[in-house]
C-alpha positions, 0 to 999 in steps of 0.5 A: 513136117508138111502134110500137103504132099501126098501121092499114091504109087502104082502097084509093084508087080508080084514077082518084083518083090524087091523094088529095084531103083536104078537102071542097068548095071555098068562096069566100074573097072571093065578090065576084062572082056566081060558082060554083066546083064540080067540083074534081078533081086527077089524074095519069096518070103521074109527069110532071105533075098536072092541076087542074080546076075548073068555073066558072059565073056571071059570065065570068072572064078569068083563072085561077091555080092557087096551090100550096104543097108541105109541107116540114119545112125550109120550105114551097115555093110556086108558081103556074100560069096556067090555061086559061080557056074562051073564053066565060069559064065552064066547065072551067078547067084548070091543068097542073103539070109534075112531072118534066122538065128544070127541075122535079122534084116527087116522087110522094108530095108533099103539097100545099095548093092554091087557085084565084084567079079574075078576072072580066071586070069585074075582081073577084077570087074566091079559093077556100079551100085544099085538101090533096092527095097527089100519087100515080102514076096508073099504079097503085092505091095503098093506105096503111099507117101506123105512128106517124108513118110512112106507106107508100104501096103497090100490089102486095104487102101483106106487102112493104108491111108489112115496109117499114113496119116497117123504116122505123119501126125505122130512124127509132127506131134512127138517131134514138137513135144520133144523138140527134135528135128526128124531129118530122115525119111521114115518107112512103115510096112503095113501088114493086114493083121492075123498071121500075115506079119509073123514071118517078118518079125524078129525071132524072140524065143522063149517066154516072149513068143508065148506072152502075146501077139505083137501089134508093131515094132520099130525094127530100125531107126527109120523103119516101123512094122505094123502087124495088128491092131490088137484091139487098140486101133491101127492108128494107135498102134502106128502112133506108138511105134512111130513115137519110138523113132522120135524118142530114139532120135531125141534121146539115144546117144552114142553110149547112152539110151533112154530107159524103157519106162521113158521110151514106152511111156512116151509111146503110150502117151502118144496113143489116144486109146491106152487100152487096158493099161490104164486099168492095170496101173489103177488096180496096182495103185489101189493094191499099193503094188506098183513097180519100182521105177528104177527096175523098169529100165528094160521091158518085163519078161513076165506076162502078168506084168506087161500091162502094168509095165506099160501103164505105169510107164505112161502114168509116170511120163504123163505126171512129168509132163503135166507137172513140170511141162513139155520143155523139161521133158525135151530137156531130159531126153536131150541130156541123156543123149549128151551122155548122161545116165538117167539119174544124172539127167533127172537130177540136172533137169528136175532135181531128183533121181529115179527113186525120187521121181517114183516117190513123187509119182506115188504121192501124187496117187495117194501112196506113201513114199518109200525110203531107199538106200542112196544109189552110188554114182560112178566117179569116172566115165567108163572107157567104151568097150566092144559089146560082150555077151553077159554071163546071165541075162539081167533082171528087168522088172522088180516090185516097189521095194526091190533093190536096183539090182533086181534081187528079191527084197522085202516090200516097204509099202511098195508091192511084194518085192518079187524080182522078175528074172529073165533067166532061171540061172544064178548069176553068182554061181555062173561067175564062181564057176567061170572063175574056178575054170579059169583058175584050174586052167591057169594052174595047169599051164603054169605047171606045164611050163615049169615042167618044160623048164626043168627038163631044159635045165637038166638037159643043158650041157655043163659050162666050164668049172669055176676056179 
């Protein structure tokens, strides 16, 4: 990515909290005698967006706001039923929730939107699509741009320039390392620290909200939020989050994605300052209390293991790059993207699976390898199905001697073996209870159908007597 093109844009007016890109509305299907004007889009805070439009002429009975969110992996659309004035003309309002228990549309999202109006006579009017950028109305935003990276900021121009440079640099460095072309624009929304960015964050709930302040998040394939420096430095927080954009483009496929240890390990590898994560992994190595790599496929939900999770993930990634070279790391992500599991990709590129890698890494740190039972591979590819909610949340991290399923096991020189459960529930009991309920319902239905059939047979008229 070239770093020569750099421009500072003028401040966005405080009331224009959503940037509107385009001109006045035009009617696609002006069947009715209709005037649509005064379109506006606003947001007082990150919780919702309000769309307004003035309608005159023939009274309308219905109005729908249609929107589509830009996404490099495929645009996402939706619609909102608007409030129509009782007289059928005047201001039409549609409210789009953006941050509640069921919907999260992050600040910085680019939209197109249009209106569909239906008159009382049944005619339909469709407006031309307009493009907007959803911004947090509590602040007066400005922009900086370098290449295909745009930073939205409101507080500190020098900080914004530094974050812009870190963003563009991370894209260039990590795209080169992973041999991937980032062919879409990237947006960075920069908050000024403190509590400013908390309302813009996705609600995490439970233990996650209690663990620590979030420094930044990749909230969409092309969109990053930076909330706080966390003592690491704004540039390193930015490089970490931008790397997630690159790793996703390099390694996430239609039905497969890279494991968390690889994703977070590369993101931490991109930082100049690793913080306390270095101390955490070094301390675990000294105690021989490291975490089994196979159980780092998802982030931990235990606060005391967060730093070790990031530190060991980074150390493992660094070992792979230093020992086998950057080209094989790029091959690993590309092989996962093709649809292979992590173990399949590791075996194809390096000749060992996750347990083999973990043991190689342990030996490199002066620890003894651990013997694990072979992991069975599926013989056929599962048919893709729609996403279904799990009965229980999966275990995310377990210590070195634990099994791949995350159950508590006896340590074999690799740590305590304590599992890290995302929920206190018992998945086996939940499954048993579900099966019992299904069985009772099935028996009840069968009994009811049998009773009805018997009654029908008894009430049926007799046929002619046989000879």
